[in-house]
N, C-alpha and C positions, 0 to 999 in steps of 0.2 A: 471498356478500361476499369480497373480491382485499385481497388487501395486497404489496406491494411490496417486497420487500428487497435488497439489495445483500453481495453475497457478493465477499468479497477472498480469495485468493489467495494467500502472500507460498510463495515456495520462494527458499530458499539450501540452502546445501551439508551443514545439518541436519537436514534436510526437511523438508515443506508441512506453515505453518498457514494456515486456514482459518477464518475469522470470516462472523457475517452481523451490517451494519448495519439502519438504520432510512431513511439517505439517504447516498447519491452524495457528501455531503461530507463528512459522520461519517466515512465508509469510507476517501477518504479525507487526515482528518485523521488518524487512525488508524495509517494504511498512514508517514503521513508522519512520524510518531511515532515510528517503530518503527525506519527508516531511519535515523534520528539518533543513537538508540543503539548502529548498528555506524559513523557516522562516520568515525570512524576507519579502517576500511579504504577508502575514495577519497578522503581529503582529499587523499593526494600527487596525484592523479590531478587529480580532482575539479579543484585548484589554490586550496581552502580548506579551514582548521580547524575551518572551524564551518559550519555546514548553516545555506542560506538557512531565512527563518523562513518563506518563501509557503510552503504545503505542494505547489502541479502544482511550483514553481522545486526544490526538494529529490528531491521522486519523479525528473523528469528529471534533475536532475544524477547522482542516485545511480544508478539505472539506465542510464548511459551511459558511467560510470566501473566499475560491477560487474556485468561481463556474466553472473556464473555465477549470479546470482538473477533471481529476475524475477518479478511476479505479472499477476499478472487480477481486473477487477471486471467482476462480472456482474452486469446486471437479473434480478429473480427474479420470477414472481408467486407466491402463494401461497395458493390457493383457499378459503376455508375453506367447511365444511356447514353448513348451519345444524337 
């Protein structure tokens, strides 16, 4: 039996945060929530003090304007023995 999980690595000047989610959409939603908490760091460059509500748009705008931070979402298969 196997399961698919999505590993998110969010790298900032403070270090790496690694989380695992059961779906890619949940991974993006949680990562978007995290970048919204740091929005003041990109607000001026992004041209808006309010982050977009759309998760994909928020992620794109944040990382386009915060070159020190990065992320990866990697799909992994967990194989379980019986």
